[in-house]
N, C-alpha and C positions, 0 to 999 in steps of 0.2 A: 173263638177259633177264627172267625172272620177277621177280627182285628189283627191277629198275628199272621194272617196269610199275606199281608202286605209288607214287602221288604223295607220300605221307608219307615214304617212304624216299628219294626224290629230294630232298626238302626237307632231310632229315637229312644226306645226303651233301654237299649244297651247303654246309651249315654246317660240317661236319667237314672240308671241304676248306680252309676259311678259318682254323680254329683248333682246338686240342685242347680238347674240352669234355666235361664230365660230364653225367650224366642230368639233374641239376637245372638246369644251364644250358640244355640242349635243351628241357626242359619249359617253361621260362620263355619261350623264344624262339618255339617252335611253338605254345605255348598248348594243350598236350595233357596228359593225366594221365600219371603216371610209368609206370603199367602198360602203356599204349599205346606210349610211347617205348621202354621196355625191351624189349618184344616185337619191335619193328622192329629195334632194335640187335642183338638176338640173331641174327636172320636175316642181317643184313648182316655180322656178325662170322663166323658159320658159313660163309657163302659167300665170305669173303675180301675183302670190300669195305672193311672198316675194321680197323685194329689197335687194341689197347687195352692199357693198363697200369694198375697200381694205384699210387695216391699216398695214403698213410695209409689211410683207410677209403673212399676214392673211386676208382671205376674211370673212367679217362679214355679217350676214343675219338678217333680221327683217321683221315681218309682221306688216304693218301699216294699220289699218282698214280704216282710212280716205282716203287712196290712192287706195283702191280697187274700182272696178266699182260697181254701185248700185246692179247689179245682184250678183256679188261676195259677197258683204256685206250681202245680204239676205241669200245666201247659207251658208255663214260662221256662221251667227247667228243661223240658223237651226241646223247646224252640231254641234256647241258648246252645244246647248240645248240637242241634242240627246246623246252626249258623256259626259255630265256633271257628271254622276255617274260611269264612268269607273274607277275601282280601279287603273288601270295602270296610268291614268293621275294624280291621287293623289300621286302615287309613284314618278312619274316624277317631280311633284311640290316640293316634299320633297327633292329630290336630287338636283334640281336646287337651292332651297333656301340654302342648305348646301354649294353648290359650290360658290354661290355669297357671302355667309357669310365669306368665307375664303379669300376673296379678289381676286378671280379669275374671277369675272364678268367683262364685257366689259368696264363699266364706270371706274372701278378702274384701269384697264389696260390702258385705254385711258389717264388718268391723270398721271399715273406712267410714261408713255412714254413721256409726254409733260413736266414733271417737270423741266428738265434741261434748256429748252428753252421757258418756258411758258410766261415770260415777253415779249420777242421778238414776239412771236406768237400773244399774246393779243394785243400788240401795233399795229402790222401790220393789224390785223383783225378789231379792233374797234377804233384805234387811240390812241395816247400817252397821252391823257388828261383825262383818266378815273378817276384818283384820284381827279382831280380838280372838276369834276362833283359832287363827293360825298362830298367833303369839302364845296363846294358852297351850297349844300342842307342842310348841318348842320348849317351853319351860319344863324342867329347870336347866336345860342345856345351856352351856356357855357358848354363845355364838358371836364370833367376831367377823367372819367372812361368810357372806350370804348372797344367794341369788334368787330372784323371783322369775320362774319360768312362765311366760305369758303375763308379763307385768301390766299390760294395758296402759292406762294413764298414770300408773305409778303410785297409786294410793297406799298400798302396803309398804312400799319402799320408803316413802316419805315419813311414814309412822315409825319405821324401824331404824332408818339410817343414822339418826343421832346417837344410837347406842352401839353402832357397828364400826369396825375398822374399815371394811370395804363392803359395798353393796352393789350388786349388778342387776340391772333390769333387762330381761330378754324378751323380745317379741318379734313376730314376723310381719306385723302390720306397721308400715311406716307412718300411717296416720295416727295410730295409737301412740307411737313413740314421739311423734311431733308434739302431741298434746302433753305427754309426760314431760318432755324437755322444756316446754314453755312454762309449765308449772314449777319445774325444778329451779328456775331462775330465782324465784322468790324465796326458796328454801335455803339457798346458799350452802349447799352440801358438797364439799370437795371430795368426799369419799364415795360418791354415787356416780356410777357409769351406766349408760344405756347402750344396748347392742341390738341392731336389727339382724335377726338370725332365725333360721328354722330351729325349732326347739329340739329337734333330734340331732342337730349338728351345730353346736355352739362354739364360740372362740375361747371358751374358758379352759384352763389347764386341768388335767386329771388330778384328782385328790386335792383340789385347791380350796374347797369350801368346808366350813363347819356345818352348814345347813343349806337346804334349798326348799322352796315351796312351789307348788303348782296349783293355782286356784282357778276353778271353773274353766279348765282347759280340756280335760280328757273327754268331757261330754260332747265336744265339738269334733272329735277325732274318730277315725275308723280304728278297729282293733290293732292292726299292724302299726299304725302311727302312735297309738297309745303306748304300746310296748317300746317303740323306739325312743319316745320322750322319756319314759321312766328309766330306760337303760342309759340314756345320756345323763340323767340326774345321778344315777349310781356312779357313772364315770367321774363326774366332777366333785362329788361329795367324798371327803376323805373317809378312810375306814374308821368306824366309830361315830361318824357324823350322822346327821338326822335329815330325813326327807319328810315333808308334810304335804299331803294332797287333800285339798278340799274340793268336793264336787257335789253333784246332785245324788241324793238317795233315790234308788230305783222308783219310778213312778209310771203311770199309764196315761199321762197327759200328752197324747200325740200332737194335738193342736199346738200346745205350748212349745214342744220340741221344734215343730216346723216354723213357728213364728220367730223363735230365737235362732234359727239356722243351725240347730244342733244335730249331731249324727246319731245320737242314741238317747235312751230314756234313763240315764243315770246308772247307778251301780248298787247292787246288794253289797252289804259289808264284806261277805266272804269273797265275792267276785273282785272287789277292789284289793283286798288282801292278797289274793292269788296273783293279780297283776304285779304287785310290788315284790312278791316272793320270786316270781319268774324273772324279774329284773335284778335278782340277787340281793335284795334287801332282806333283812331278818328282823325278828322281834317286831312284827307288825301289830299295831293296835288300832282299832277303829272305835269311834263313838259318834252318836248322832246329837248334835247340839239342838236345843229346843228351838223350834221355828219362831222367828220374830212375828209378833201378832199382826203387824201391818204388811208383812211380805206377801206378794201376790204369786210367787213362784213355788215350786216344790221344796220340800224339806232338804236339808243338807247332810252330808256325810264327811267326816274328817278321818283321815288315816295318818298315823305317825309310824315311821319305819326307821330302823338304824342299820 
């Protein structure tokens, strides 16, 4: 209760409830010096209100409500209600949104830092056979026009493009797309196009694809954003077309989630099926591919929907 009696700490917790942020992010949003912000963060961390991890030389903080004690959750709910009409919190929210929109948010920085080595990181974490899981889920569908939502460095596209009429790579990270385009030069694929775009608002035409895939994306998104991405996939895939989602099977490895910058702990099969049905996909099927023996990350879940 003493922690929450300080208005600055309430401001910091409201921000850290929305995104994982470093000290420099918080200083810019609350417009306070680093010494002040760091002092309050230490108190919040010592009392168990926030978690933190290191990324390179930066320490990142986050309030994760599900990891608070029941008493803390009750106190935080009451505090949020009491502070809901604070004009200062509205100012903070506007500055945070502006900062995230410029690409300085933690998730953007996370993928920017991984771009050069993403394929190796992904293979070591989840196994080298991710692409085969997606291709197997698409069979025996006849696919000529395809898009990869969250294509990263383009691994899936490079494997599939020789067999497609058109292939689109979509990603919001310019660093990931730069890495993909550099690799594309050696593949000499004229049917492959990359687009820097938010996955919930792509430049693709409605009903223009035979199939689309979304690989290891939803675990980085909040529920509203997950729904928006799947709805966009439904828009661009033609009636009778196929969507494949590969993501993490539900797990309890909170430390892994924080280290990977993810927003949730994966999906139970029925939960992922429900998300696809809510996006107006039908005939949803899920299966759990066997984990690769050398993979260090959680097991995977594949969903196919028409």
